[in-house]
mmCIF entry with sequence, helices, sheets and N, C-alpha, C, O atoms, coordinates in Angstrom:
data_MODEL
# 
_entry.id   MODEL 
# 
_entity.id                         1 
_entity.type                       polymer 
_entity.pdbx_number_of_molecules   1 
# 
_entity_poly.entity_id                      1 
_entity_poly.type                           'polypeptide(L)' 
_entity_poly.nstd_linkage                   no 
_entity_poly.nstd_monomer                   no 
_entity_poly.pdbx_seq_one_letter_code       MVLEICRFLNKYITKHGRTSPFKWVSLRPEFEKIINHNFVSDKAMKNKYDGLRK 
_entity_poly.pdbx_seq_one_letter_code_can   MVLEICRFLNKYITKHGRTSPFKWVSLRPEFEKIINHNFVSDKAMKNKYDGLRK 
_entity_poly.pdbx_strand_id                 A 
# 
loop_
_entity_poly_seq.entity_id 
_entity_poly_seq.num 
_entity_poly_seq.mon_id 
_entity_poly_seq.hetero 
1 1  MET n 
1 2  VAL n 
1 3  LEU n 
1 4  GLU n 
1 5  ILE n 
1 6  CYS n 
1 7  ARG n 
1 8  PHE n 
1 9  LEU n 
1 10 ASN n 
1 11 LYS n 
1 12 TYR n 
1 13 ILE n 
1 14 THR n 
1 15 LYS n 
1 16 HIS n 
1 17 GLY n 
1 18 ARG n 
1 19 THR n 
1 20 SER n 
1 21 PRO n 
1 22 PHE n 
1 23 LYS n 
1 24 TRP n 
1 25 VAL n 
1 26 SER n 
1 27 LEU n 
1 28 ARG n 
1 29 PRO n 
1 30 GLU n 
1 31 PHE n 
1 32 GLU n 
1 33 LYS n 
1 34 ILE n 
1 35 ILE n 
1 36 ASN n 
1 37 HIS n 
1 38 ASN n 
1 39 PHE n 
1 40 VAL n 
1 41 SER n 
1 42 ASP n 
1 43 LYS n 
1 44 ALA n 
1 45 MET n 
1 46 LYS n 
1 47 ASN n 
1 48 LYS n 
1 49 TYR n 
1 50 ASP n 
1 51 GLY n 
1 52 LEU n 
1 53 ARG n 
1 54 LYS n 
# 
_struct_asym.id          A 
_struct_asym.entity_id   1 
# 
loop_
_struct_conf.conf_type_id 
_struct_conf.id 
_struct_conf.pdbx_PDB_helix_id 
_struct_conf.beg_label_comp_id 
_struct_conf.beg_label_asym_id 
_struct_conf.beg_label_seq_id 
_struct_conf.pdbx_beg_PDB_ins_code 
_struct_conf.end_label_comp_id 
_struct_conf.end_label_asym_id 
_struct_conf.end_label_seq_id 
_struct_conf.pdbx_end_PDB_ins_code 
_struct_conf.beg_auth_comp_id 
_struct_conf.beg_auth_asym_id 
_struct_conf.beg_auth_seq_id 
_struct_conf.end_auth_comp_id 
_struct_conf.end_auth_asym_id 
_struct_conf.end_auth_seq_id 
_struct_conf.pdbx_PDB_helix_class 
_struct_conf.details 
_struct_conf.pdbx_PDB_helix_length 
HELX_P HELX_P1 AA1 VAL A 2  ? HIS A 16 ? VAL A 2  HIS A 16 1 ? 15 
HELX_P HELX_P2 AA2 TRP A 24 ? ILE A 35 ? TRP A 24 ILE A 35 1 ? 12 
HELX_P HELX_P3 AA3 ASP A 42 ? ARG A 53 ? ASP A 42 ARG A 53 1 ? 12 
# 
_struct_conf_type.id          HELX_P 
_struct_conf_type.criteria    ? 
_struct_conf_type.reference   ? 
# 
loop_
_atom_site.group_PDB 
_atom_site.id 
_atom_site.type_symbol 
_atom_site.label_atom_id 
_atom_site.label_alt_id 
_atom_site.label_comp_id 
_atom_site.label_asym_id 
_atom_site.label_entity_id 
_atom_site.label_seq_id 
_atom_site.pdbx_PDB_ins_code 
_atom_site.Cartn_x 
_atom_site.Cartn_y 
_atom_site.Cartn_z 
_atom_site.occupancy 
_atom_site.B_iso_or_equiv 
_atom_site.pdbx_formal_charge 
_atom_site.auth_seq_id 
_atom_site.auth_comp_id 
_atom_site.auth_asym_id 
_atom_site.auth_atom_id 
_atom_site.pdbx_PDB_model_num 
ATOM 1   N N  . MET A 1 1  ? -1.913  -10.537 5.117   1.00 0.00 ? 1  MET A N  1 
ATOM 2   C CA . MET A 1 1  ? -1.396  -9.246  4.800   1.00 0.00 ? 1  MET A CA 1 
ATOM 3   C C  . MET A 1 1  ? -1.452  -8.956  3.301   1.00 0.00 ? 1  MET A C  1 
ATOM 4   O O  . MET A 1 1  ? -1.659  -7.832  2.844   1.00 0.00 ? 1  MET A O  1 
ATOM 5   N N  . VAL A 1 2  ? -1.251  -10.069 2.565   1.00 0.00 ? 2  VAL A N  1 
ATOM 6   C CA . VAL A 1 2  ? -1.323  -9.890  1.058   1.00 0.00 ? 2  VAL A CA 1 
ATOM 7   C C  . VAL A 1 2  ? -2.660  -9.466  0.625   1.00 0.00 ? 2  VAL A C  1 
ATOM 8   O O  . VAL A 1 2  ? -2.779  -8.555  -0.193  1.00 0.00 ? 2  VAL A O  1 
ATOM 9   N N  . LEU A 1 3  ? -3.731  -10.111 1.155   1.00 0.00 ? 3  LEU A N  1 
ATOM 10  C CA . LEU A 1 3  ? -5.045  -9.788  0.736   1.00 0.00 ? 3  LEU A CA 1 
ATOM 11  C C  . LEU A 1 3  ? -5.342  -8.321  1.165   1.00 0.00 ? 3  LEU A C  1 
ATOM 12  O O  . LEU A 1 3  ? -5.982  -7.581  0.418   1.00 0.00 ? 3  LEU A O  1 
ATOM 13  N N  . GLU A 1 4  ? -4.918  -7.945  2.264   1.00 0.00 ? 4  GLU A N  1 
ATOM 14  C CA . GLU A 1 4  ? -5.256  -6.561  2.858   1.00 0.00 ? 4  GLU A CA 1 
ATOM 15  C C  . GLU A 1 4  ? -4.531  -5.547  2.017   1.00 0.00 ? 4  GLU A C  1 
ATOM 16  O O  . GLU A 1 4  ? -5.092  -4.472  1.802   1.00 0.00 ? 4  GLU A O  1 
ATOM 17  N N  . ILE A 1 5  ? -3.346  -5.783  1.525   1.00 0.00 ? 5  ILE A N  1 
ATOM 18  C CA . ILE A 1 5  ? -2.621  -4.819  0.753   1.00 0.00 ? 5  ILE A CA 1 
ATOM 19  C C  . ILE A 1 5  ? -3.273  -4.614  -0.628  1.00 0.00 ? 5  ILE A C  1 
ATOM 20  O O  . ILE A 1 5  ? -3.325  -3.510  -1.171  1.00 0.00 ? 5  ILE A O  1 
ATOM 21  N N  . CYS A 1 6  ? -3.794  -5.811  -1.192  1.00 0.00 ? 6  CYS A N  1 
ATOM 22  C CA . CYS A 1 6  ? -4.452  -5.766  -2.461  1.00 0.00 ? 6  CYS A CA 1 
ATOM 23  C C  . CYS A 1 6  ? -5.832  -4.972  -2.348  1.00 0.00 ? 6  CYS A C  1 
ATOM 24  O O  . CYS A 1 6  ? -6.225  -4.208  -3.230  1.00 0.00 ? 6  CYS A O  1 
ATOM 25  N N  . ARG A 1 7  ? -6.490  -5.222  -1.227  1.00 0.00 ? 7  ARG A N  1 
ATOM 26  C CA . ARG A 1 7  ? -7.777  -4.476  -1.085  1.00 0.00 ? 7  ARG A CA 1 
ATOM 27  C C  . ARG A 1 7  ? -7.532  -3.036  -0.832  1.00 0.00 ? 7  ARG A C  1 
ATOM 28  O O  . ARG A 1 7  ? -8.241  -2.183  -1.365  1.00 0.00 ? 7  ARG A O  1 
ATOM 29  N N  . PHE A 1 8  ? -6.579  -2.743  -0.058  1.00 0.00 ? 8  PHE A N  1 
ATOM 30  C CA . PHE A 1 8  ? -6.244  -1.325  0.308   1.00 0.00 ? 8  PHE A CA 1 
ATOM 31  C C  . PHE A 1 8  ? -5.816  -0.550  -0.920  1.00 0.00 ? 8  PHE A C  1 
ATOM 32  O O  . PHE A 1 8  ? -6.232  0.594   -1.101  1.00 0.00 ? 8  PHE A O  1 
ATOM 33  N N  . LEU A 1 9  ? -4.988  -1.149  -1.772  1.00 0.00 ? 9  LEU A N  1 
ATOM 34  C CA . LEU A 1 9  ? -4.470  -0.467  -2.989  1.00 0.00 ? 9  LEU A CA 1 
ATOM 35  C C  . LEU A 1 9  ? -5.590  -0.429  -4.072  1.00 0.00 ? 9  LEU A C  1 
ATOM 36  O O  . LEU A 1 9  ? -5.624  0.498   -4.880  1.00 0.00 ? 9  LEU A O  1 
ATOM 37  N N  . ASN A 1 10 ? -6.496  -1.428  -4.088  1.00 0.00 ? 10 ASN A N  1 
ATOM 38  C CA . ASN A 1 10 ? -7.523  -1.341  -4.970  1.00 0.00 ? 10 ASN A CA 1 
ATOM 39  C C  . ASN A 1 10 ? -8.534  -0.202  -4.679  1.00 0.00 ? 10 ASN A C  1 
ATOM 40  O O  . ASN A 1 10 ? -9.096  0.401   -5.593  1.00 0.00 ? 10 ASN A O  1 
ATOM 41  N N  . LYS A 1 11 ? -8.737  0.065   -3.381  1.00 0.00 ? 11 LYS A N  1 
ATOM 42  C CA . LYS A 1 11 ? -9.623  1.112   -3.079  1.00 0.00 ? 11 LYS A CA 1 
ATOM 43  C C  . LYS A 1 11 ? -8.932  2.433   -3.451  1.00 0.00 ? 11 LYS A C  1 
ATOM 44  O O  . LYS A 1 11 ? -9.594  3.341   -3.954  1.00 0.00 ? 11 LYS A O  1 
ATOM 45  N N  . TYR A 1 12 ? -7.620  2.561   -3.214  1.00 0.00 ? 12 TYR A N  1 
ATOM 46  C CA . TYR A 1 12 ? -6.945  3.749   -3.634  1.00 0.00 ? 12 TYR A CA 1 
ATOM 47  C C  . TYR A 1 12 ? -7.016  4.029   -5.090  1.00 0.00 ? 12 TYR A C  1 
ATOM 48  O O  . TYR A 1 12 ? -7.232  5.172   -5.492  1.00 0.00 ? 12 TYR A O  1 
ATOM 49  N N  . ILE A 1 13 ? -6.841  3.023   -5.899  1.00 0.00 ? 13 ILE A N  1 
ATOM 50  C CA . ILE A 1 13 ? -7.011  3.180   -7.365  1.00 0.00 ? 13 ILE A CA 1 
ATOM 51  C C  . ILE A 1 13 ? -8.372  3.586   -7.823  1.00 0.00 ? 13 ILE A C  1 
ATOM 52  O O  . ILE A 1 13 ? -8.542  4.422   -8.711  1.00 0.00 ? 13 ILE A O  1 
ATOM 53  N N  . THR A 1 14 ? -9.418  2.923   -7.141  1.00 0.00 ? 14 THR A N  1 
ATOM 54  C CA . THR A 1 14 ? -10.794 3.237   -7.344  1.00 0.00 ? 14 THR A CA 1 
ATOM 55  C C  . THR A 1 14 ? -11.110 4.776   -7.148  1.00 0.00 ? 14 THR A C  1 
ATOM 56  O O  . THR A 1 14 ? -11.808 5.439   -7.915  1.00 0.00 ? 14 THR A O  1 
ATOM 57  N N  . LYS A 1 15 ? -10.487 5.244   -5.997  1.00 0.00 ? 15 LYS A N  1 
ATOM 58  C CA . LYS A 1 15 ? -10.764 6.562   -5.609  1.00 0.00 ? 15 LYS A CA 1 
ATOM 59  C C  . LYS A 1 15 ? -9.973  7.580   -6.392  1.00 0.00 ? 15 LYS A C  1 
ATOM 60  O O  . LYS A 1 15 ? -10.515 8.633   -6.725  1.00 0.00 ? 15 LYS A O  1 
ATOM 61  N N  . HIS A 1 16 ? -8.721  7.320   -6.701  1.00 0.00 ? 16 HIS A N  1 
ATOM 62  C CA . HIS A 1 16 ? -7.787  8.309   -7.402  1.00 0.00 ? 16 HIS A CA 1 
ATOM 63  C C  . HIS A 1 16 ? -7.618  8.071   -8.869  1.00 0.00 ? 16 HIS A C  1 
ATOM 64  O O  . HIS A 1 16 ? -7.085  8.959   -9.534  1.00 0.00 ? 16 HIS A O  1 
ATOM 65  N N  . GLY A 1 17 ? -8.028  6.928   -9.462  1.00 0.00 ? 17 GLY A N  1 
ATOM 66  C CA . GLY A 1 17 ? -7.797  6.618   -10.840 1.00 0.00 ? 17 GLY A CA 1 
ATOM 67  C C  . GLY A 1 17 ? -6.501  5.823   -11.081 1.00 0.00 ? 17 GLY A C  1 
ATOM 68  O O  . GLY A 1 17 ? -5.623  5.786   -10.218 1.00 0.00 ? 17 GLY A O  1 
ATOM 69  N N  . ARG A 1 18 ? -6.394  5.220   -12.202 1.00 0.00 ? 18 ARG A N  1 
ATOM 70  C CA . ARG A 1 18 ? -5.249  4.429   -12.452 1.00 0.00 ? 18 ARG A CA 1 
ATOM 71  C C  . ARG A 1 18 ? -3.997  5.105   -12.876 1.00 0.00 ? 18 ARG A C  1 
ATOM 72  O O  . ARG A 1 18 ? -2.923  4.505   -12.885 1.00 0.00 ? 18 ARG A O  1 
ATOM 73  N N  . THR A 1 19 ? -4.133  6.453   -13.257 1.00 0.00 ? 19 THR A N  1 
ATOM 74  C CA . THR A 1 19 ? -3.036  7.137   -13.726 1.00 0.00 ? 19 THR A CA 1 
ATOM 75  C C  . THR A 1 19 ? -2.307  7.804   -12.522 1.00 0.00 ? 19 THR A C  1 
ATOM 76  O O  . THR A 1 19 ? -1.161  8.220   -12.690 1.00 0.00 ? 19 THR A O  1 
ATOM 77  N N  . SER A 1 20 ? -2.896  7.919   -11.370 1.00 0.00 ? 20 SER A N  1 
ATOM 78  C CA . SER A 1 20 ? -2.332  8.519   -10.253 1.00 0.00 ? 20 SER A CA 1 
ATOM 79  C C  . SER A 1 20 ? -1.369  7.563   -9.578  1.00 0.00 ? 20 SER A C  1 
ATOM 80  O O  . SER A 1 20 ? -1.750  6.438   -9.255  1.00 0.00 ? 20 SER A O  1 
ATOM 81  N N  . PRO A 1 21 ? -0.066  8.004   -9.345  1.00 0.00 ? 21 PRO A N  1 
ATOM 82  C CA . PRO A 1 21 ? 0.852   7.168   -8.756  1.00 0.00 ? 21 PRO A CA 1 
ATOM 83  C C  . PRO A 1 21 ? 0.653   7.012   -7.236  1.00 0.00 ? 21 PRO A C  1 
ATOM 84  O O  . PRO A 1 21 ? 0.100   7.916   -6.610  1.00 0.00 ? 21 PRO A O  1 
ATOM 85  N N  . PHE A 1 22 ? 1.073   5.924   -6.640  1.00 0.00 ? 22 PHE A N  1 
ATOM 86  C CA . PHE A 1 22 ? 0.862   5.663   -5.283  1.00 0.00 ? 22 PHE A CA 1 
ATOM 87  C C  . PHE A 1 22 ? 1.819   6.724   -4.466  1.00 0.00 ? 22 PHE A C  1 
ATOM 88  O O  . PHE A 1 22 ? 2.991   6.910   -4.795  1.00 0.00 ? 22 PHE A O  1 
ATOM 89  N N  . LYS A 1 23 ? 1.272   7.307   -3.511  1.00 0.00 ? 23 LYS A N  1 
ATOM 90  C CA . LYS A 1 23 ? 1.963   8.222   -2.613  1.00 0.00 ? 23 LYS A CA 1 
ATOM 91  C C  . LYS A 1 23 ? 2.203   7.392   -1.315  1.00 0.00 ? 23 LYS A C  1 
ATOM 92  O O  . LYS A 1 23 ? 1.376   7.365   -0.404  1.00 0.00 ? 23 LYS A O  1 
ATOM 93  N N  . TRP A 1 24 ? 3.380   6.719   -1.287  1.00 0.00 ? 24 TRP A N  1 
ATOM 94  C CA . TRP A 1 24 ? 3.660   5.682   -0.280  1.00 0.00 ? 24 TRP A CA 1 
ATOM 95  C C  . TRP A 1 24 ? 3.831   6.408   1.082   1.00 0.00 ? 24 TRP A C  1 
ATOM 96  O O  . TRP A 1 24 ? 3.533   5.801   2.110   1.00 0.00 ? 24 TRP A O  1 
ATOM 97  N N  . VAL A 1 25 ? 4.261   7.585   1.131   1.00 0.00 ? 25 VAL A N  1 
ATOM 98  C CA . VAL A 1 25 ? 4.382   8.382   2.403   1.00 0.00 ? 25 VAL A CA 1 
ATOM 99  C C  . VAL A 1 25 ? 3.047   8.459   3.117   1.00 0.00 ? 25 VAL A C  1 
ATOM 100 O O  . VAL A 1 25 ? 2.972   8.253   4.328   1.00 0.00 ? 25 VAL A O  1 
ATOM 101 N N  . SER A 1 26 ? 1.947   8.769   2.337   1.00 0.00 ? 26 SER A N  1 
ATOM 102 C CA . SER A 1 26 ? 0.621   8.961   2.981   1.00 0.00 ? 26 SER A CA 1 
ATOM 103 C C  . SER A 1 26 ? -0.097  7.594   3.158   1.00 0.00 ? 26 SER A C  1 
ATOM 104 O O  . SER A 1 26 ? -0.930  7.400   4.044   1.00 0.00 ? 26 SER A O  1 
ATOM 105 N N  . LEU A 1 27 ? 0.278   6.683   2.271   1.00 0.00 ? 27 LEU A N  1 
ATOM 106 C CA . LEU A 1 27 ? -0.462  5.371   2.366   1.00 0.00 ? 27 LEU A CA 1 
ATOM 107 C C  . LEU A 1 27 ? -0.009  4.517   3.580   1.00 0.00 ? 27 LEU A C  1 
ATOM 108 O O  . LEU A 1 27 ? -0.808  3.808   4.193   1.00 0.00 ? 27 LEU A O  1 
ATOM 109 N N  . ARG A 1 28 ? 1.288   4.611   3.896   1.00 0.00 ? 28 ARG A N  1 
ATOM 110 C CA . ARG A 1 28 ? 1.899   3.758   4.904   1.00 0.00 ? 28 ARG A CA 1 
ATOM 111 C C  . ARG A 1 28 ? 1.131   3.870   6.273   1.00 0.00 ? 28 ARG A C  1 
ATOM 112 O O  . ARG A 1 28 ? 0.790   2.838   6.851   1.00 0.00 ? 28 ARG A O  1 
ATOM 113 N N  . PRO A 1 29 ? 0.861   5.085   6.785   1.00 0.00 ? 29 PRO A N  1 
ATOM 114 C CA . PRO A 1 29 ? 0.299   5.141   8.127   1.00 0.00 ? 29 PRO A CA 1 
ATOM 115 C C  . PRO A 1 29 ? -1.233  4.585   8.146   1.00 0.00 ? 29 PRO A C  1 
ATOM 116 O O  . PRO A 1 29 ? -1.714  3.991   9.110   1.00 0.00 ? 29 PRO A O  1 
ATOM 117 N N  . GLU A 1 30 ? -1.852  4.838   7.061   1.00 0.00 ? 30 GLU A N  1 
ATOM 118 C CA . GLU A 1 30 ? -3.202  4.284   6.978   1.00 0.00 ? 30 GLU A CA 1 
ATOM 119 C C  . GLU A 1 30 ? -3.285  2.783   6.884   1.00 0.00 ? 30 GLU A C  1 
ATOM 120 O O  . GLU A 1 30 ? -4.166  2.158   7.474   1.00 0.00 ? 30 GLU A O  1 
ATOM 121 N N  . PHE A 1 31 ? -2.332  2.187   6.115   1.00 0.00 ? 31 PHE A N  1 
ATOM 122 C CA . PHE A 1 31 ? -2.203  0.683   5.969   1.00 0.00 ? 31 PHE A CA 1 
ATOM 123 C C  . PHE A 1 31 ? -1.811  0.126   7.252   1.00 0.00 ? 31 PHE A C  1 
ATOM 124 O O  . PHE A 1 31 ? -2.381  -0.879  7.676   1.00 0.00 ? 31 PHE A O  1 
ATOM 125 N N  . GLU A 1 32 ? -0.809  0.745   7.956   1.00 0.00 ? 32 GLU A N  1 
ATOM 126 C CA . GLU A 1 32 ? -0.378  0.211   9.286   1.00 0.00 ? 32 GLU A CA 1 
ATOM 127 C C  . GLU A 1 32 ? -1.523  0.052   10.327  1.00 0.00 ? 32 GLU A C  1 
ATOM 128 O O  . GLU A 1 32 ? -1.521  -0.847  11.168  1.00 0.00 ? 32 GLU A O  1 
ATOM 129 N N  . LYS A 1 33 ? -2.426  0.917   10.221  1.00 0.00 ? 33 LYS A N  1 
ATOM 130 C CA . LYS A 1 33 ? -3.545  0.932   11.155  1.00 0.00 ? 33 LYS A CA 1 
ATOM 131 C C  . LYS A 1 33 ? -4.451  -0.270  10.823  1.00 0.00 ? 33 LYS A C  1 
ATOM 132 O O  . LYS A 1 33 ? -5.006  -0.899  11.724  1.00 0.00 ? 33 LYS A O  1 
ATOM 133 N N  . ILE A 1 34 ? -4.587  -0.568  9.588   1.00 0.00 ? 34 ILE A N  1 
ATOM 134 C CA . ILE A 1 34 ? -5.464  -1.677  9.143   1.00 0.00 ? 34 ILE A CA 1 
ATOM 135 C C  . ILE A 1 34 ? -4.875  -2.982  9.612   1.00 0.00 ? 34 ILE A C  1 
ATOM 136 O O  . ILE A 1 34 ? -5.585  -3.785  10.217  1.00 0.00 ? 34 ILE A O  1 
ATOM 137 N N  . ILE A 1 35 ? -3.570  -3.234  9.352   1.00 0.00 ? 35 ILE A N  1 
ATOM 138 C CA . ILE A 1 35 ? -3.012  -4.571  9.592   1.00 0.00 ? 35 ILE A CA 1 
ATOM 139 C C  . ILE A 1 35 ? -2.217  -4.703  10.972  1.00 0.00 ? 35 ILE A C  1 
ATOM 140 O O  . ILE A 1 35 ? -1.692  -5.752  11.345  1.00 0.00 ? 35 ILE A O  1 
ATOM 141 N N  . ASN A 1 36 ? -2.199  -3.564  11.643  1.00 0.00 ? 36 ASN A N  1 
ATOM 142 C CA . ASN A 1 36 ? -1.430  -3.625  12.928  1.00 0.00 ? 36 ASN A CA 1 
ATOM 143 C C  . ASN A 1 36 ? 0.031   -4.145  12.903  1.00 0.00 ? 36 ASN A C  1 
ATOM 144 O O  . ASN A 1 36 ? 0.492   -4.894  13.764  1.00 0.00 ? 36 ASN A O  1 
ATOM 145 N N  . HIS A 1 37 ? 0.717   -3.671  11.824  1.00 0.00 ? 37 HIS A N  1 
ATOM 146 C CA . HIS A 1 37 ? 2.072   -3.962  11.557  1.00 0.00 ? 37 HIS A CA 1 
ATOM 147 C C  . HIS A 1 37 ? 2.830   -2.706  11.134  1.00 0.00 ? 37 HIS A C  1 
ATOM 148 O O  . HIS A 1 37 ? 2.370   -1.983  10.250  1.00 0.00 ? 37 HIS A O  1 
ATOM 149 N N  . ASN A 1 38 ? 3.928   -2.446  11.719  1.00 0.00 ? 38 ASN A N  1 
ATOM 150 C CA . ASN A 1 38 ? 4.736   -1.190  11.363  1.00 0.00 ? 38 ASN A CA 1 
ATOM 151 C C  . ASN A 1 38 ? 5.780   -1.532  10.411  1.00 0.00 ? 38 ASN A C  1 
ATOM 152 O O  . ASN A 1 38 ? 6.613   -2.374  10.748  1.00 0.00 ? 38 ASN A O  1 
ATOM 153 N N  . PHE A 1 39 ? 5.847   -0.933  9.151   1.00 0.00 ? 39 PHE A N  1 
ATOM 154 C CA . PHE A 1 39 ? 6.950   -1.028  8.276   1.00 0.00 ? 39 PHE A CA 1 
ATOM 155 C C  . PHE A 1 39 ? 8.011   -0.060  8.746   1.00 0.00 ? 39 PHE A C  1 
ATOM 156 O O  . PHE A 1 39 ? 7.746   0.981   9.349   1.00 0.00 ? 39 PHE A O  1 
ATOM 157 N N  . VAL A 1 40 ? 9.266   -0.478  8.424   1.00 0.00 ? 40 VAL A N  1 
ATOM 158 C CA . VAL A 1 40 ? 10.459  0.290   8.833   1.00 0.00 ? 40 VAL A CA 1 
ATOM 159 C C  . VAL A 1 40 ? 10.427  1.585   8.099   1.00 0.00 ? 40 VAL A C  1 
ATOM 160 O O  . VAL A 1 40 ? 10.762  2.608   8.696   1.00 0.00 ? 40 VAL A O  1 
ATOM 161 N N  . SER A 1 41 ? 10.038  1.628   6.810   1.00 0.00 ? 41 SER A N  1 
ATOM 162 C CA . SER A 1 41 ? 9.979   2.828   6.034   1.00 0.00 ? 41 SER A CA 1 
ATOM 163 C C  . SER A 1 41 ? 8.995   2.753   4.973   1.00 0.00 ? 41 SER A C  1 
ATOM 164 O O  . SER A 1 41 ? 8.395   1.700   4.757   1.00 0.00 ? 41 SER A O  1 
ATOM 165 N N  . ASP A 1 42 ? 8.787   3.829   4.281   1.00 0.00 ? 42 ASP A N  1 
ATOM 166 C CA . ASP A 1 42 ? 7.868   3.812   3.060   1.00 0.00 ? 42 ASP A CA 1 
ATOM 167 C C  . ASP A 1 42 ? 8.451   2.869   2.005   1.00 0.00 ? 42 ASP A C  1 
ATOM 168 O O  . ASP A 1 42 ? 7.685   2.224   1.288   1.00 0.00 ? 42 ASP A O  1 
ATOM 169 N N  . LYS A 1 43 ? 9.783   2.766   1.882   1.00 0.00 ? 43 LYS A N  1 
ATOM 170 C CA . LYS A 1 43 ? 10.302  1.952   0.866   1.00 0.00 ? 43 LYS A CA 1 
ATOM 171 C C  . LYS A 1 43 ? 10.023  0.402   1.184   1.00 0.00 ? 43 LYS A C  1 
ATOM 172 O O  . LYS A 1 43 ? 9.946   -0.403  0.256   1.00 0.00 ? 43 LYS A O  1 
ATOM 173 N N  . ALA A 1 44 ? 9.889   0.046   2.389   1.00 0.00 ? 44 ALA A N  1 
ATOM 174 C CA . ALA A 1 44 ? 9.602   -1.273  2.817   1.00 0.00 ? 44 ALA A CA 1 
ATOM 175 C C  . ALA A 1 44 ? 8.227   -1.728  2.284   1.00 0.00 ? 44 ALA A C  1 
ATOM 176 O O  . ALA A 1 44 ? 8.060   -2.850  1.806   1.00 0.00 ? 44 ALA A O  1 
ATOM 177 N N  . MET A 1 45 ? 7.273   -0.825  2.386   1.00 0.00 ? 45 MET A N  1 
ATOM 178 C CA . MET A 1 45 ? 6.009   -1.097  1.898   1.00 0.00 ? 45 MET A CA 1 
ATOM 179 C C  . MET A 1 45 ? 5.941   -1.176  0.352   1.00 0.00 ? 45 MET A C  1 
ATOM 180 O O  . MET A 1 45 ? 5.228   -2.003  -0.218  1.00 0.00 ? 45 MET A O  1 
ATOM 181 N N  . LYS A 1 46 ? 6.675   -0.326  -0.264  1.00 0.00 ? 46 LYS A N  1 
ATOM 182 C CA . LYS A 1 46 ? 6.751   -0.306  -1.652  1.00 0.00 ? 46 LYS A CA 1 
ATOM 183 C C  . LYS A 1 46 ? 7.445   -1.608  -2.175  1.00 0.00 ? 46 LYS A C  1 
ATOM 184 O O  . LYS A 1 46 ? 7.050   -2.164  -3.200  1.00 0.00 ? 46 LYS A O  1 
ATOM 185 N N  . ASN A 1 47 ? 8.466   -2.058  -1.453  1.00 0.00 ? 47 ASN A N  1 
ATOM 186 C CA . ASN A 1 47 ? 9.162   -3.325  -1.835  1.00 0.00 ? 47 ASN A CA 1 
ATOM 187 C C  . ASN A 1 47 ? 8.299   -4.507  -1.660  1.00 0.00 ? 47 ASN A C  1 
ATOM 188 O O  . ASN A 1 47 ? 8.415   -5.476  -2.411  1.00 0.00 ? 47 ASN A O  1 
ATOM 189 N N  . LYS A 1 48 ? 7.372   -4.466  -0.626  1.00 0.00 ? 48 LYS A N  1 
ATOM 190 C CA . LYS A 1 48 ? 6.420   -5.590  -0.477  1.00 0.00 ? 48 LYS A CA 1 
ATOM 191 C C  . LYS A 1 48 ? 5.465   -5.665  -1.677  1.00 0.00 ? 48 LYS A C  1 
ATOM 192 O O  . LYS A 1 48 ? 5.137   -6.731  -2.197  1.00 0.00 ? 48 LYS A O  1 
ATOM 193 N N  . TYR A 1 49 ? 5.027   -4.409  -2.095  1.00 0.00 ? 49 TYR A N  1 
ATOM 194 C CA . TYR A 1 49 ? 4.129   -4.349  -3.237  1.00 0.00 ? 49 TYR A CA 1 
ATOM 195 C C  . TYR A 1 49 ? 4.851   -4.872  -4.560  1.00 0.00 ? 49 TYR A C  1 
ATOM 196 O O  . TYR A 1 49 ? 4.279   -5.639  -5.335  1.00 0.00 ? 49 TYR A O  1 
ATOM 197 N N  . ASP A 1 50 ? 6.072   -4.430  -4.751  1.00 0.00 ? 50 ASP A N  1 
ATOM 198 C CA . ASP A 1 50 ? 6.812   -4.814  -5.958  1.00 0.00 ? 50 ASP A CA 1 
ATOM 199 C C  . ASP A 1 50 ? 7.047   -6.283  -5.908  1.00 0.00 ? 50 ASP A C  1 
ATOM 200 O O  . ASP A 1 50 ? 7.046   -6.894  -6.976  1.00 0.00 ? 50 ASP A O  1 
ATOM 201 N N  . GLY A 1 51 ? 7.244   -6.911  -4.808  1.00 0.00 ? 51 GLY A N  1 
ATOM 202 C CA . GLY A 1 51 ? 7.480   -8.301  -4.682  1.00 0.00 ? 51 GLY A CA 1 
ATOM 203 C C  . GLY A 1 51 ? 6.170   -9.105  -4.970  1.00 0.00 ? 51 GLY A C  1 
ATOM 204 O O  . GLY A 1 51 ? 6.232   -10.228 -5.471  1.00 0.00 ? 51 GLY A O  1 
ATOM 205 N N  . LEU A 1 52 ? 5.020   -8.529  -4.655  1.00 0.00 ? 52 LEU A N  1 
ATOM 206 C CA . LEU A 1 52 ? 3.747   -9.219  -4.936  1.00 0.00 ? 52 LEU A CA 1 
ATOM 207 C C  . LEU A 1 52 ? 3.484   -9.058  -6.505  1.00 0.00 ? 52 LEU A C  1 
ATOM 208 O O  . LEU A 1 52 ? 2.874   -9.941  -7.109  1.00 0.00 ? 52 LEU A O  1 
ATOM 209 N N  . ARG A 1 53 ? 3.917   -8.009  -7.099  1.00 0.00 ? 53 ARG A N  1 
ATOM 210 C CA . ARG A 1 53 ? 3.670   -7.916  -8.554  1.00 0.00 ? 53 ARG A CA 1 
ATOM 211 C C  . ARG A 1 53 ? 4.433   -8.948  -9.319  1.00 0.00 ? 53 ARG A C  1 
ATOM 212 O O  . ARG A 1 53 ? 3.984   -9.382  -10.380 1.00 0.00 ? 53 ARG A O  1 
ATOM 213 N N  . LYS A 1 54 ? 5.567   -9.358  -8.824  1.00 0.00 ? 54 LYS A N  1 
ATOM 214 C CA . LYS A 1 54 ? 6.456   -10.270 -9.575  1.00 0.00 ? 54 LYS A CA 1 
ATOM 215 C C  . LYS A 1 54 ? 5.818   -11.628 -9.447  1.00 0.00 ? 54 LYS A C  1 
ATOM 216 O O  . LYS A 1 54 ? 6.340   -12.607 -9.979  1.00 0.00 ? 54 LYS A O  1 
# 
């Protein structure tokens, strides 16, 4: 899942640019389809990303 979230967000950054903030509400459903895992909320996906950054 770690590699998939990195690939997914890298594609988003490539498409929208580095200055565009992540829109977690729209990203979550797309990412859930890729990994076949449901996050409880948008904040859960953001927390996963923040944990990876640390």
